[in-house]
C-alpha positions in Angstrom: -15.5 -8.0 -12.0 -12.8 -10.1 -10.2 -11.0 -12.6 -12.3 -9.1 -15.3 -10.4 -8.5 -15.5 -6.7 -5.8 -14.7 -4.2 -4.6 -17.4 -1.7 -3.7 -16.0 1.7 0.1 -16.6 1.8 0.6 -13.5 3.8 -1.2 -12.2 6.9 -2.2 -8.5 6.5 -3.3 -8.4 10.1 0.1 -9.5 11.3 1.8 -6.9 9.1 -0.6 -4.3 10.5 0.3 -5.3 14.1 4.0 -5.0 13.3 3.6 -1.6 11.7 1.5 -0.3 14.6 4.4 -0.9 16.9 6.4 1.7 14.8 3.7 4.3 15.6 3.6 5.5 12.0 -0.2 5.9 11.9 -1.7 9.3 12.8 -5.4 10.0 12.2 -5.0 10.9 8.5 -2.1 8.5 7.6 -2.6 5.3 5.6 -0.5 2.3 4.9 -1.3 0.4 1.8 0.0 -2.9 0.4 -0.1 -2.9 -3.4 0.3 -6.1 -5.5 2.4 -6.5 -8.7 -0.7 -5.6 -10.7 -0.8 -2.2 -9.1 -4.0 -3.1 -7.1 -4.5 -2.5 -3.4 -4.3 -5.7 -1.5 -4.8 -4.3 1.9 -5.3 -1.0 3.7 -3.2 -1.8 6.8 -4.4 1.3 8.6 -8.0 0.2 8.3 -9.7 -1.6 11.2 -11.6 -3.8 8.7 -9.4 -5.5 6.1 -12.1 -7.9 5.2 -14.5 -5.4 3.6 -12.3 -3.6 1.0 -13.0 -3.1 -2.6 -10.3 -3.4 -5.3 -8.6 -0.1 -6.1 -5.9 0.5 -8.7 -2.9 2.7 -7.9 -1.4 2.4 -11.4 -1.4 6.2 -11.8 1.2 6.7 -9.0 4.9 7.0 -9.9 5.7 5.9 -6.3 4.0 2.5 -7.0 5.8 2.1 -10.3 9.1 2.9 -8.5 8.5 0.4 -5.7 7.5 -2.3 -8.1 10.8 -1.7 -9.9 12.6 -2.4 -6.6 13.2 1.2 -5.6 12.4 2.9 -2.2 12.0 6.6 -1.5 9.4 9.3 -1.2 7.4 11.6 -3.5 4.6 14.1 -3.5 1.6 12.7 -5.4 -2.0 13.8 -6.0 -4.3 11.2 -4.5 -8.1 11.8 -4.5 -7.4 15.5 -5.2 -5.2 15.9 -2.2 -1.4 16.5 -2.4 0.0 13.6 -0.4 3.5 12.6 0.8 4.1 9.0 -0.3 6.9 6.9 1.2 7.3 3.7 -0.7 9.3 0.5 -0.3 9.4 -2.7 -2.4 8.2 -5.9 -0.7 9.4 -9.2 -2.2 6.6 -11.8 -2.1 7.9 -14.7 -4.2 7.9 -14.5 -7.2 6.7 -10.9 -7.4 7.6 -7.5 -6.1 4.8 -5.6 -4.3 4.7 -2.1 -2.9 4.3 -0.9 0.7 3.1 2.8 0.9 2.8 5.2 3.7 0.5 8.1 2.7 0.4 11.4 4.6 -1.6 14.4 3.5 0.9 17.2 2.7 0.3 20.3 4.7 
């Protein structure tokens, strides 16, 4: 059940375009934007940002760190896969969100 609504004050498609110029996305990499409630706002590596379900990332220490204003990297278990997570805080007034780059650890 979704409570409330989100007004589009940012443009995930524009962010995706900017990030694609950095050539960070391989076939198995993902870039996620996580809001201050630890919920995925956008999968910036997905071709379809309109058809995404809400997913919580509250279990990840990297999300907690980014929401506390820290940047860095960590190994985390995501969907039973050890994953390298690179995280960075994103300030969207008045909140801090998290930008994550996920790469399966090999």
